TORKOL-4160 file (C-alpha; in steps of 0.2 Angstrom, whole numbers, padded with zeros to 4 digits, m for minus):
421
<pt num="1" X="m0633" Y="m0243" Z="m0716"/>
<pt num="2" X="m0627" Y="m0262" Z="m0722"/>
<pt num="3" X="m0621" Y="m0253" Z="m0741"/>
<pt num="4" X="m0611" Y="m0242" Z="m0731"/>
<pt num="5" X="m0601" Y="m0258" Z="m0721"/>
<pt num="6" X="m0601" Y="m0268" Z="m0733"/>
<pt num="7" X="m0599" Y="m0269" Z="m0755"/>
<pt num="8" X="m0604" Y="m0289" Z="m0759"/>
<pt num="9" X="m0600" Y="m0286" Z="m0778"/>
<pt num="10" X="m0582" Y="m0286" Z="m0788"/>
<pt num="11" X="m0571" Y="m0271" Z="m0789"/>
<pt num="12" X="m0572" Y="m0260" Z="m0796"/>
<pt num="13" X="m0578" Y="m0249" Z="m0778"/>
<pt num="14" X="m0587" Y="m0232" Z="m0780"/>
<pt num="15" X="m0588" Y="m0227" Z="m0765"/>
<pt num="16" X="m0603" Y="m0213" Z="m0768"/>
<pt num="17" X="m0611" Y="m0231" Z="m0770"/>
<pt num="18" X="m0613" Y="m0230" Z="m0750"/>
<pt num="19" X="m0622" Y="m0212" Z="m0748"/>
<pt num="20" X="m0639" Y="m0209" Z="m0742"/>
<pt num="21" X="m0646" Y="m0193" Z="m0747"/>
<pt num="22" X="m0658" Y="m0185" Z="m0737"/>
<pt num="23" X="m0672" Y="m0174" Z="m0740"/>
<pt num="24" X="m0676" Y="m0157" Z="m0727"/>
<pt num="25" X="m0692" Y="m0161" Z="m0716"/>
<pt num="26" X="m0694" Y="m0151" Z="m0701"/>
<pt num="27" X="m0684" Y="m0164" Z="m0690"/>
<pt num="28" X="m0667" Y="m0160" Z="m0701"/>
<pt num="29" X="m0673" Y="m0141" Z="m0699"/>
<pt num="30" X="m0671" Y="m0144" Z="m0681"/>
<pt num="31" X="m0654" Y="m0154" Z="m0679"/>
<pt num="32" X="m0648" Y="m0143" Z="m0690"/>
<pt num="33" X="m0652" Y="m0125" Z="m0680"/>
<pt num="34" X="m0651" Y="m0130" Z="m0663"/>
<pt num="35" X="m0638" Y="m0136" Z="m0650"/>
<pt num="36" X="m0640" Y="m0152" Z="m0645"/>
<pt num="37" X="m0645" Y="m0157" Z="m0662"/>
<pt num="38" X="m0629" Y="m0150" Z="m0668"/>
<pt num="39" X="m0618" Y="m0160" Z="m0655"/>
<pt num="40" X="m0628" Y="m0175" Z="m0659"/>
<pt num="41" X="m0622" Y="m0175" Z="m0678"/>
<pt num="42" X="m0604" Y="m0173" Z="m0670"/>
<pt num="43" X="m0606" Y="m0185" Z="m0658"/>
<pt num="44" X="m0609" Y="m0198" Z="m0673"/>
<pt num="45" X="m0599" Y="m0192" Z="m0685"/>
<pt num="46" X="m0587" Y="m0196" Z="m0674"/>
<pt num="47" X="m0592" Y="m0211" Z="m0670"/>
<pt num="48" X="m0594" Y="m0216" Z="m0689"/>
<pt num="49" X="m0576" Y="m0212" Z="m0690"/>
<pt num="50" X="m0569" Y="m0220" Z="m0675"/>
<pt num="51" X="m0579" Y="m0235" Z="m0683"/>
<pt num="52" X="m0568" Y="m0233" Z="m0700"/>
<pt num="53" X="m0553" Y="m0231" Z="m0692"/>
<pt num="54" X="m0555" Y="m0246" Z="m0681"/>
<pt num="55" X="m0561" Y="m0258" Z="m0693"/>
<pt num="56" X="m0544" Y="m0264" Z="m0699"/>
<pt num="57" X="m0537" Y="m0267" Z="m0683"/>
<pt num="58" X="m0552" Y="m0274" Z="m0673"/>
<pt num="59" X="m0555" Y="m0295" Z="m0673"/>
<pt num="60" X="m0573" Y="m0297" Z="m0679"/>
<pt num="61" X="m0580" Y="m0313" Z="m0680"/>
<pt num="62" X="m0596" Y="m0306" Z="m0687"/>
<pt num="63" X="m0592" Y="m0303" Z="m0700"/>
<pt num="64" X="m0588" Y="m0322" Z="m0707"/>
<pt num="65" X="m0601" Y="m0334" Z="m0711"/>
<pt num="66" X="m0595" Y="m0348" Z="m0698"/>
<pt num="67" X="m0599" Y="m0347" Z="m0680"/>
<pt num="68" X="m0584" Y="m0341" Z="m0671"/>
<pt num="69" X="m0587" Y="m0335" Z="m0650"/>
<pt num="70" X="m0569" Y="m0332" Z="m0651"/>
<pt num="71" X="m0553" Y="m0329" Z="m0658"/>
<pt num="72" X="m0544" Y="m0345" Z="m0648"/>
<pt num="73" X="m0557" Y="m0358" Z="m0654"/>
<pt num="74" X="m0554" Y="m0351" Z="m0672"/>
<pt num="75" X="m0536" Y="m0353" Z="m0671"/>
<pt num="76" X="m0532" Y="m0364" Z="m0658"/>
<pt num="77" X="m0542" Y="m0382" Z="m0664"/>
<pt num="78" X="m0537" Y="m0389" Z="m0680"/>
<pt num="79" X="m0541" Y="m0381" Z="m0695"/>
<pt num="80" X="m0548" Y="m0398" Z="m0701"/>
<pt num="81" X="m0563" Y="m0396" Z="m0687"/>
<pt num="82" X="m0567" Y="m0380" Z="m0695"/>
<pt num="83" X="m0588" Y="m0381" Z="m0691"/>
<pt num="84" X="m0599" Y="m0378" Z="m0704"/>
<pt num="85" X="m0611" Y="m0361" Z="m0711"/>
<pt num="86" X="m0621" Y="m0357" Z="m0697"/>
<pt num="87" X="m0630" Y="m0341" Z="m0702"/>
<pt num="88" X="m0639" Y="m0346" Z="m0717"/>
<pt num="89" X="m0646" Y="m0325" Z="m0720"/>
<pt num="90" X="m0627" Y="m0321" Z="m0724"/>
<pt num="91" X="m0621" Y="m0323" Z="m0742"/>
<pt num="92" X="m0604" Y="m0335" Z="m0745"/>
<pt num="93" X="m0590" Y="m0326" Z="m0753"/>
<pt num="94" X="m0588" Y="m0336" Z="m0769"/>
<pt num="95" X="m0575" Y="m0339" Z="m0780"/>
<pt num="96" X="m0573" Y="m0345" Z="m0798"/>
<pt num="97" X="m0590" Y="m0351" Z="m0797"/>
<pt num="98" X="m0586" Y="m0360" Z="m0780"/>
<pt num="99" X="m0590" Y="m0354" Z="m0763"/>
<pt num="100" X="m0582" Y="m0353" Z="m0749"/>
<pt num="101" X="m0585" Y="m0353" Z="m0731"/>
<pt num="102" X="m0585" Y="m0332" Z="m0725"/>
<pt num="103" X="m0593" Y="m0322" Z="m0729"/>
<pt num="104" X="m0586" Y="m0305" Z="m0739"/>
<pt num="105" X="m0574" Y="m0293" Z="m0728"/>
<pt num="106" X="m0579" Y="m0275" Z="m0723"/>
<pt num="107" X="m0572" Y="m0264" Z="m0740"/>
<pt num="108" X="m0563" Y="m0251" Z="m0733"/>
<pt num="109" X="m0545" Y="m0250" Z="m0727"/>
<pt num="110" X="m0540" Y="m0236" Z="m0715"/>
<pt num="111" X="m0538" Y="m0221" Z="m0723"/>
<pt num="112" X="m0522" Y="m0210" Z="m0725"/>
<pt num="113" X="m0521" Y="m0198" Z="m0709"/>
<pt num="114" X="m0513" Y="m0181" Z="m0711"/>
<pt num="115" X="m0496" Y="m0179" Z="m0702"/>
<pt num="116" X="m0491" Y="m0196" Z="m0698"/>
<pt num="117" X="m0476" Y="m0203" Z="m0707"/>
<pt num="118" X="m0478" Y="m0213" Z="m0722"/>
<pt num="119" X="m0471" Y="m0231" Z="m0726"/>
<pt num="120" X="m0465" Y="m0233" Z="m0747"/>
<pt num="121" X="m0459" Y="m0249" Z="m0757"/>
<pt num="122" X="m0452" Y="m0244" Z="m0772"/>
<pt num="123" X="m0440" Y="m0248" Z="m0784"/>
<pt num="124" X="m0439" Y="m0268" Z="m0791"/>
<pt num="125" X="m0425" Y="m0279" Z="m0780"/>
<pt num="126" X="m0437" Y="m0290" Z="m0772"/>
<pt num="127" X="m0433" Y="m0306" Z="m0760"/>
<pt num="128" X="m0440" Y="m0321" Z="m0766"/>
<pt num="129" X="m0452" Y="m0326" Z="m0780"/>
<pt num="130" X="m0474" Y="m0320" Z="m0777"/>
<pt num="131" X="m0477" Y="m0335" Z="m0765"/>
<pt num="132" X="m0464" Y="m0322" Z="m0751"/>
<pt num="133" X="m0470" Y="m0306" Z="m0763"/>
<pt num="134" X="m0488" Y="m0310" Z="m0756"/>
<pt num="135" X="m0481" Y="m0312" Z="m0740"/>
<pt num="136" X="m0470" Y="m0298" Z="m0740"/>
<pt num="137" X="m0487" Y="m0289" Z="m0744"/>
<pt num="138" X="m0494" Y="m0295" Z="m0729"/>
<pt num="139" X="m0481" Y="m0290" Z="m0718"/>
<pt num="140" X="m0481" Y="m0272" Z="m0726"/>
<pt num="141" X="m0499" Y="m0267" Z="m0715"/>
<pt num="142" X="m0493" Y="m0277" Z="m0700"/>
<pt num="143" X="m0476" Y="m0264" Z="m0700"/>
<pt num="144" X="m0487" Y="m0250" Z="m0704"/>
<pt num="145" X="m0501" Y="m0254" Z="m0690"/>
<pt num="146" X="m0487" Y="m0259" Z="m0674"/>
<pt num="147" X="m0480" Y="m0242" Z="m0682"/>
<pt num="148" X="m0491" Y="m0232" Z="m0685"/>
<pt num="149" X="m0488" Y="m0225" Z="m0704"/>
<pt num="150" X="m0494" Y="m0223" Z="m0719"/>
<pt num="151" X="m0493" Y="m0234" Z="m0734"/>
<pt num="152" X="m0487" Y="m0229" Z="m0749"/>
<pt num="153" X="m0481" Y="m0240" Z="m0765"/>
<pt num="154" X="m0473" Y="m0237" Z="m0780"/>
<pt num="155" X="m0485" Y="m0241" Z="m0797"/>
<pt num="156" X="m0467" Y="m0247" Z="m0803"/>
<pt num="157" X="m0463" Y="m0258" Z="m0788"/>
<pt num="158" X="m0460" Y="m0276" Z="m0785"/>
<pt num="159" X="m0473" Y="m0276" Z="m0773"/>
<pt num="160" X="m0484" Y="m0270" Z="m0786"/>
<pt num="161" X="m0480" Y="m0284" Z="m0803"/>
<pt num="162" X="m0482" Y="m0298" Z="m0792"/>
<pt num="163" X="m0499" Y="m0292" Z="m0785"/>
<pt num="164" X="m0507" Y="m0287" Z="m0802"/>
<pt num="165" X="m0497" Y="m0301" Z="m0810"/>
<pt num="166" X="m0514" Y="m0308" Z="m0800"/>
<pt num="167" X="m0525" Y="m0299" Z="m0791"/>
<pt num="168" X="m0532" Y="m0281" Z="m0796"/>
<pt num="169" X="m0526" Y="m0278" Z="m0813"/>
<pt num="170" X="m0526" Y="m0259" Z="m0820"/>
<pt num="171" X="m0541" Y="m0258" Z="m0831"/>
<pt num="172" X="m0548" Y="m0242" Z="m0841"/>
<pt num="173" X="m0547" Y="m0229" Z="m0831"/>
<pt num="174" X="m0532" Y="m0230" Z="m0820"/>
<pt num="175" X="m0536" Y="m0216" Z="m0810"/>
<pt num="176" X="m0550" Y="m0225" Z="m0803"/>
<pt num="177" X="m0539" Y="m0241" Z="m0800"/>
<pt num="178" X="m0528" Y="m0231" Z="m0790"/>
<pt num="179" X="m0543" Y="m0225" Z="m0780"/>
<pt num="180" X="m0552" Y="m0241" Z="m0777"/>
<pt num="181" X="m0534" Y="m0250" Z="m0771"/>
<pt num="182" X="m0532" Y="m0235" Z="m0757"/>
<pt num="183" X="m0551" Y="m0237" Z="m0752"/>
<pt num="184" X="m0549" Y="m0256" Z="m0749"/>
<pt num="185" X="m0532" Y="m0255" Z="m0743"/>
<pt num="186" X="m0528" Y="m0238" Z="m0737"/>
<pt num="187" X="m0511" Y="m0236" Z="m0746"/>
<pt num="188" X="m0508" Y="m0225" Z="m0757"/>
<pt num="189" X="m0500" Y="m0229" Z="m0774"/>
<pt num="190" X="m0490" Y="m0217" Z="m0781"/>
<pt num="191" X="m0482" Y="m0211" Z="m0798"/>
<pt num="192" X="m0467" Y="m0202" Z="m0792"/>
<pt num="193" X="m0458" Y="m0199" Z="m0772"/>
<pt num="194" X="m0464" Y="m0179" Z="m0776"/>
<pt num="195" X="m0478" Y="m0184" Z="m0771"/>
<pt num="196" X="m0473" Y="m0191" Z="m0755"/>
<pt num="197" X="m0465" Y="m0173" Z="m0751"/>
<pt num="198" X="m0466" Y="m0162" Z="m0737"/>
<pt num="199" X="m0469" Y="m0178" Z="m0726"/>
<pt num="200" X="m0459" Y="m0189" Z="m0718"/>
<pt num="201" X="m0455" Y="m0205" Z="m0727"/>
<pt num="202" X="m0446" Y="m0222" Z="m0724"/>
<pt num="203" X="m0442" Y="m0234" Z="m0736"/>
<pt num="204" X="m0443" Y="m0251" Z="m0734"/>
<pt num="205" X="m0436" Y="m0266" Z="m0744"/>
<pt num="206" X="m0441" Y="m0284" Z="m0749"/>
<pt num="207" X="m0429" Y="m0291" Z="m0739"/>
<pt num="208" X="m0434" Y="m0283" Z="m0723"/>
<pt num="209" X="m0452" Y="m0283" Z="m0724"/>
<pt num="210" X="m0448" Y="m0305" Z="m0730"/>
<pt num="211" X="m0440" Y="m0307" Z="m0712"/>
<pt num="212" X="m0452" Y="m0291" Z="m0700"/>
<pt num="213" X="m0459" Y="m0301" Z="m0685"/>
<pt num="214" X="m0473" Y="m0290" Z="m0677"/>
<pt num="215" X="m0473" Y="m0290" Z="m0659"/>
<pt num="216" X="m0490" Y="m0289" Z="m0657"/>
<pt num="217" X="m0502" Y="m0304" Z="m0649"/>
<pt num="218" X="m0503" Y="m0320" Z="m0663"/>
<pt num="219" X="m0521" Y="m0320" Z="m0660"/>
<pt num="220" X="m0522" Y="m0301" Z="m0667"/>
<pt num="221" X="m0511" Y="m0307" Z="m0680"/>
<pt num="222" X="m0517" Y="m0317" Z="m0689"/>
<pt num="223" X="m0536" Y="m0311" Z="m0689"/>
<pt num="224" X="m0527" Y="m0295" Z="m0697"/>
<pt num="225" X="m0521" Y="m0304" Z="m0709"/>
<pt num="226" X="m0533" Y="m0313" Z="m0716"/>
<pt num="227" X="m0545" Y="m0300" Z="m0717"/>
<pt num="228" X="m0532" Y="m0294" Z="m0730"/>
<pt num="229" X="m0531" Y="m0314" Z="m0739"/>
<pt num="230" X="m0550" Y="m0310" Z="m0741"/>
<pt num="231" X="m0548" Y="m0290" Z="m0748"/>
<pt num="232" X="m0536" Y="m0297" Z="m0759"/>
<pt num="233" X="m0549" Y="m0308" Z="m0769"/>
<pt num="234" X="m0561" Y="m0294" Z="m0768"/>
<pt num="235" X="m0554" Y="m0291" Z="m0786"/>
<pt num="236" X="m0546" Y="m0305" Z="m0791"/>
<pt num="237" X="m0541" Y="m0307" Z="m0810"/>
<pt num="238" X="m0548" Y="m0312" Z="m0826"/>
<pt num="239" X="m0540" Y="m0311" Z="m0839"/>
<pt num="240" X="m0543" Y="m0292" Z="m0843"/>
<pt num="241" X="m0532" Y="m0276" Z="m0838"/>
<pt num="242" X="m0514" Y="m0277" Z="m0836"/>
<pt num="243" X="m0502" Y="m0277" Z="m0823"/>
<pt num="244" X="m0495" Y="m0259" Z="m0817"/>
<pt num="245" X="m0483" Y="m0261" Z="m0831"/>
<pt num="246" X="m0492" Y="m0264" Z="m0845"/>
<pt num="247" X="m0490" Y="m0283" Z="m0848"/>
<pt num="248" X="m0510" Y="m0291" Z="m0851"/>
<pt num="249" X="m0513" Y="m0303" Z="m0835"/>
<pt num="250" X="m0521" Y="m0318" Z="m0834"/>
<pt num="251" X="m0536" Y="m0325" Z="m0828"/>
<pt num="252" X="m0534" Y="m0334" Z="m0809"/>
<pt num="253" X="m0549" Y="m0347" Z="m0816"/>
<pt num="254" X="m0542" Y="m0354" Z="m0832"/>
<pt num="255" X="m0539" Y="m0374" Z="m0820"/>
<pt num="256" X="m0554" Y="m0372" Z="m0812"/>
<pt num="257" X="m0565" Y="m0369" Z="m0829"/>
<pt num="258" X="m0553" Y="m0378" Z="m0838"/>
<pt num="259" X="m0553" Y="m0394" Z="m0828"/>
<pt num="260" X="m0572" Y="m0395" Z="m0818"/>
<pt num="261" X="m0580" Y="m0387" Z="m0833"/>
<pt num="262" X="m0599" Y="m0384" Z="m0830"/>
<pt num="263" X="m0599" Y="m0395" Z="m0812"/>
<pt num="264" X="m0586" Y="m0381" Z="m0806"/>
<pt num="265" X="m0599" Y="m0377" Z="m0792"/>
<pt num="266" X="m0600" Y="m0395" Z="m0786"/>
<pt num="267" X="m0587" Y="m0405" Z="m0792"/>
<pt num="268" X="m0576" Y="m0416" Z="m0775"/>
<pt num="269" X="m0561" Y="m0416" Z="m0777"/>
<pt num="270" X="m0540" Y="m0415" Z="m0769"/>
<pt num="271" X="m0523" Y="m0403" Z="m0771"/>
<pt num="272" X="m0507" Y="m0411" Z="m0768"/>
<pt num="273" X="m0493" Y="m0398" Z="m0772"/>
<pt num="274" X="m0476" Y="m0402" Z="m0778"/>
<pt num="275" X="m0463" Y="m0392" Z="m0773"/>
<pt num="276" X="m0445" Y="m0397" Z="m0775"/>
<pt num="277" X="m0437" Y="m0379" Z="m0773"/>
<pt num="278" X="m0426" Y="m0382" Z="m0786"/>
<pt num="279" X="m0408" Y="m0384" Z="m0773"/>
<pt num="280" X="m0416" Y="m0377" Z="m0760"/>
<pt num="281" X="m0427" Y="m0389" Z="m0754"/>
<pt num="282" X="m0424" Y="m0399" Z="m0744"/>
<pt num="283" X="m0413" Y="m0384" Z="m0734"/>
<pt num="284" X="m0430" Y="m0379" Z="m0731"/>
<pt num="285" X="m0438" Y="m0393" Z="m0726"/>
<pt num="286" X="m0424" Y="m0399" Z="m0712"/>
<pt num="287" X="m0427" Y="m0383" Z="m0707"/>
<pt num="288" X="m0446" Y="m0381" Z="m0707"/>
<pt num="289" X="m0444" Y="m0398" Z="m0694"/>
<pt num="290" X="m0431" Y="m0389" Z="m0685"/>
<pt num="291" X="m0443" Y="m0373" Z="m0679"/>
<pt num="292" X="m0461" Y="m0383" Z="m0680"/>
<pt num="293" X="m0456" Y="m0401" Z="m0678"/>
<pt num="294" X="m0462" Y="m0410" Z="m0697"/>
<pt num="295" X="m0456" Y="m0423" Z="m0706"/>
<pt num="296" X="m0438" Y="m0414" Z="m0715"/>
<pt num="297" X="m0444" Y="m0425" Z="m0731"/>
<pt num="298" X="m0462" Y="m0430" Z="m0733"/>
<pt num="299" X="m0469" Y="m0416" Z="m0739"/>
<pt num="300" X="m0454" Y="m0415" Z="m0754"/>
<pt num="301" X="m0455" Y="m0431" Z="m0758"/>
<pt num="302" X="m0474" Y="m0435" Z="m0758"/>
<pt num="303" X="m0473" Y="m0453" Z="m0757"/>
<pt num="304" X="m0492" Y="m0463" Z="m0758"/>
<pt num="305" X="m0492" Y="m0468" Z="m0739"/>
<pt num="306" X="m0490" Y="m0452" Z="m0732"/>
<pt num="307" X="m0504" Y="m0446" Z="m0746"/>
<pt num="308" X="m0516" Y="m0457" Z="m0740"/>
<pt num="309" X="m0512" Y="m0458" Z="m0723"/>
<pt num="310" X="m0518" Y="m0435" Z="m0725"/>
<pt num="311" X="m0534" Y="m0441" Z="m0740"/>
<pt num="312" X="m0542" Y="m0457" Z="m0732"/>
<pt num="313" X="m0548" Y="m0453" Z="m0715"/>
<pt num="314" X="m0557" Y="m0438" Z="m0726"/>
<pt num="315" X="m0566" Y="m0449" Z="m0737"/>
<pt num="316" X="m0557" Y="m0442" Z="m0753"/>
<pt num="317" X="m0548" Y="m0458" Z="m0762"/>
<pt num="318" X="m0563" Y="m0459" Z="m0769"/>
<pt num="319" X="m0565" Y="m0440" Z="m0779"/>
<pt num="320" X="m0552" Y="m0436" Z="m0793"/>
<pt num="321" X="m0535" Y="m0431" Z="m0784"/>
<pt num="322" X="m0525" Y="m0414" Z="m0795"/>
<pt num="323" X="m0505" Y="m0415" Z="m0795"/>
<pt num="324" X="m0500" Y="m0394" Z="m0798"/>
<pt num="325" X="m0481" Y="m0397" Z="m0799"/>
<pt num="326" X="m0464" Y="m0386" Z="m0802"/>
<pt num="327" X="m0459" Y="m0403" Z="m0813"/>
<pt num="328" X="m0442" Y="m0401" Z="m0805"/>
<pt num="329" X="m0446" Y="m0420" Z="m0796"/>
<pt num="330" X="m0457" Y="m0431" Z="m0812"/>
<pt num="331" X="m0453" Y="m0447" Z="m0799"/>
<pt num="332" X="m0469" Y="m0441" Z="m0785"/>
<pt num="333" X="m0481" Y="m0443" Z="m0800"/>
<pt num="334" X="m0475" Y="m0458" Z="m0804"/>
<pt num="335" X="m0476" Y="m0467" Z="m0788"/>
<pt num="336" X="m0493" Y="m0458" Z="m0785"/>
<pt num="337" X="m0500" Y="m0467" Z="m0801"/>
<pt num="338" X="m0493" Y="m0483" Z="m0799"/>
<pt num="339" X="m0501" Y="m0483" Z="m0781"/>
<pt num="340" X="m0517" Y="m0495" Z="m0781"/>
<pt num="341" X="m0528" Y="m0483" Z="m0772"/>
<pt num="342" X="m0519" Y="m0467" Z="m0778"/>
<pt num="343" X="m0518" Y="m0470" Z="m0795"/>
<pt num="344" X="m0535" Y="m0475" Z="m0803"/>
<pt num="345" X="m0538" Y="m0452" Z="m0798"/>
<pt num="346" X="m0523" Y="m0444" Z="m0800"/>
<pt num="347" X="m0526" Y="m0431" Z="m0811"/>
<pt num="348" X="m0514" Y="m0418" Z="m0820"/>
<pt num="349" X="m0520" Y="m0398" Z="m0824"/>
<pt num="350" X="m0524" Y="m0398" Z="m0839"/>
<pt num="351" X="m0506" Y="m0389" Z="m0846"/>
<pt num="352" X="m0515" Y="m0377" Z="m0858"/>
<pt num="353" X="m0525" Y="m0369" Z="m0844"/>
<pt num="354" X="m0508" Y="m0374" Z="m0831"/>
<pt num="355" X="m0502" Y="m0354" Z="m0824"/>
<pt num="356" X="m0494" Y="m0347" Z="m0807"/>
<pt num="357" X="m0512" Y="m0341" Z="m0803"/>
<pt num="358" X="m0523" Y="m0352" Z="m0808"/>
<pt num="359" X="m0515" Y="m0365" Z="m0802"/>
<pt num="360" X="m0514" Y="m0358" Z="m0784"/>
<pt num="361" X="m0533" Y="m0355" Z="m0787"/>
<pt num="362" X="m0540" Y="m0370" Z="m0788"/>
<pt num="363" X="m0528" Y="m0377" Z="m0775"/>
<pt num="364" X="m0538" Y="m0364" Z="m0764"/>
<pt num="365" X="m0554" Y="m0368" Z="m0769"/>
<pt num="366" X="m0552" Y="m0388" Z="m0765"/>
<pt num="367" X="m0560" Y="m0397" Z="m0754"/>
<pt num="368" X="m0542" Y="m0404" Z="m0748"/>
<pt num="369" X="m0525" Y="m0398" Z="m0747"/>
<pt num="370" X="m0508" Y="m0405" Z="m0747"/>
<pt num="371" X="m0490" Y="m0395" Z="m0748"/>
<pt num="372" X="m0476" Y="m0393" Z="m0743"/>
<pt num="373" X="m0474" Y="m0382" Z="m0728"/>
<pt num="374" X="m0458" Y="m0378" Z="m0736"/>
<pt num="375" X="m0464" Y="m0368" Z="m0750"/>
<pt num="376" X="m0471" Y="m0353" Z="m0749"/>
<pt num="377" X="m0482" Y="m0355" Z="m0760"/>
<pt num="378" X="m0493" Y="m0368" Z="m0752"/>
<pt num="379" X="m0490" Y="m0356" Z="m0738"/>
<pt num="380" X="m0503" Y="m0343" Z="m0743"/>
<pt num="381" X="m0514" Y="m0357" Z="m0752"/>
<pt num="382" X="m0515" Y="m0366" Z="m0734"/>
<pt num="383" X="m0517" Y="m0346" Z="m0727"/>
<pt num="384" X="m0531" Y="m0340" Z="m0737"/>
<pt num="385" X="m0541" Y="m0360" Z="m0735"/>
<pt num="386" X="m0542" Y="m0353" Z="m0717"/>
<pt num="387" X="m0546" Y="m0336" Z="m0721"/>
<pt num="388" X="m0562" Y="m0343" Z="m0731"/>
<pt num="389" X="m0564" Y="m0355" Z="m0718"/>
<pt num="390" X="m0560" Y="m0374" Z="m0727"/>
<pt num="391" X="m0555" Y="m0388" Z="m0718"/>
<pt num="392" X="m0547" Y="m0402" Z="m0723"/>
<pt num="393" X="m0527" Y="m0394" Z="m0724"/>
<pt num="394" X="m0513" Y="m0402" Z="m0721"/>
<pt num="395" X="m0493" Y="m0393" Z="m0722"/>
<pt num="396" X="m0485" Y="m0399" Z="m0705"/>
<pt num="397" X="m0485" Y="m0419" Z="m0702"/>
<pt num="398" X="m0474" Y="m0431" Z="m0693"/>
<pt num="399" X="m0473" Y="m0451" Z="m0686"/>
<pt num="400" X="m0478" Y="m0455" Z="m0669"/>
<pt num="401" X="m0468" Y="m0467" Z="m0657"/>
<pt num="402" X="m0478" Y="m0481" Z="m0666"/>
<pt num="403" X="m0472" Y="m0475" Z="m0685"/>
<pt num="404" X="m0490" Y="m0468" Z="m0689"/>
<pt num="405" X="m0494" Y="m0451" Z="m0698"/>
<pt num="406" X="m0498" Y="m0436" Z="m0686"/>
<pt num="407" X="m0503" Y="m0417" Z="m0689"/>
<pt num="408" X="m0492" Y="m0405" Z="m0680"/>
<pt num="409" X="m0496" Y="m0388" Z="m0674"/>
<pt num="410" X="m0513" Y="m0388" Z="m0673"/>
<pt num="411" X="m0525" Y="m0373" Z="m0682"/>
<pt num="412" X="m0511" Y="m0369" Z="m0694"/>
<pt num="413" X="m0502" Y="m0358" Z="m0683"/>
<pt num="414" X="m0486" Y="m0362" Z="m0689"/>
<pt num="415" X="m0491" Y="m0353" Z="m0707"/>
<pt num="416" X="m0489" Y="m0336" Z="m0693"/>
<pt num="417" X="m0475" Y="m0342" Z="m0682"/>
<pt num="418" X="m0458" Y="m0336" Z="m0683"/>
<pt num="419" X="m0447" Y="m0338" Z="m0700"/>
<pt num="420" X="m0463" Y="m0345" Z="m0710"/>
<pt num="421" X="m0462" Y="m0328" Z="m0721"/>
């Protein structure tokens, strides 16, 4: 019953697509009339219901193309040594014409349970910008899982605004859009709080989600978040539809299409994410360095020796290197351009196709990514690359006792550690 478990097409998802109808037969009449038959059907129904209830929580390595026999190998191995695709029978998930190293996720989320408390996100007061809000989206479901809540999200809220600018744009049929979203994530989109009358409701703020730290086992929490990441990309925006506030959406494939053209499926390239983060960049990176042991300045300045220490061992200095940036430190591009090894391959993303969603997707689908651990957007890119089984991601580095650059935080566990929201 593979169609019941996976829907490998782009959303919208129609739950009726997965239904199987059987015509009456002597066996079916026996099953429906005998006690043994009815008991067997009840047991089967209970088993299927139980499967869907636990599917979101239980780690499922078989759902990935890469062959991870257990969580620990997946998490503790350095992310730059992930195994290659080993299950040739499964079809890789594809984004903007480029293949990932994973198969599509289980589509259905945890359904609403009647009588359960409701965790509600509403209002427009949010903590930070898009990168933070995406992390809060993951924290929302982890909080609900930890404390046994159903999830409701106001249609016109800070979370739906941030989310639908990139994913799950509202198209022709808004009711179907709501049903699809609830089917995939198990979260109900509401127009008005009166829809929750008679239920015990807890409202949760953006800041509370930002600072939320789950007590669940780290391995289980990482698997839970990576599944949610893959579900976001089941319906990435492609310039059609609007946000929940009625604004037209951009095309997440814009940079890949404009930059790589007809060779987008096979092009080899690196992306450097330069974020200065106004006046907060140095402070944020200093705190990251205290928590995780990375250098407190290098990822802000992206000097040539730092970048080459990452890209050279991966064999990426002979391929195009693209810089995506907030434009607050133009010296980063100038230094890299003047370097004899990096300069000949250095590129800027075409400004007419560049926007947050396009840049993010371009970085996620690259062959190598160098990011800034102080940036929640860099963290989301690295987080997504981990979900898709990609090698060659670098955020956390420092110099060893011999003055050579080295990775810290093997397996990217730091992306999910304390304060890494």
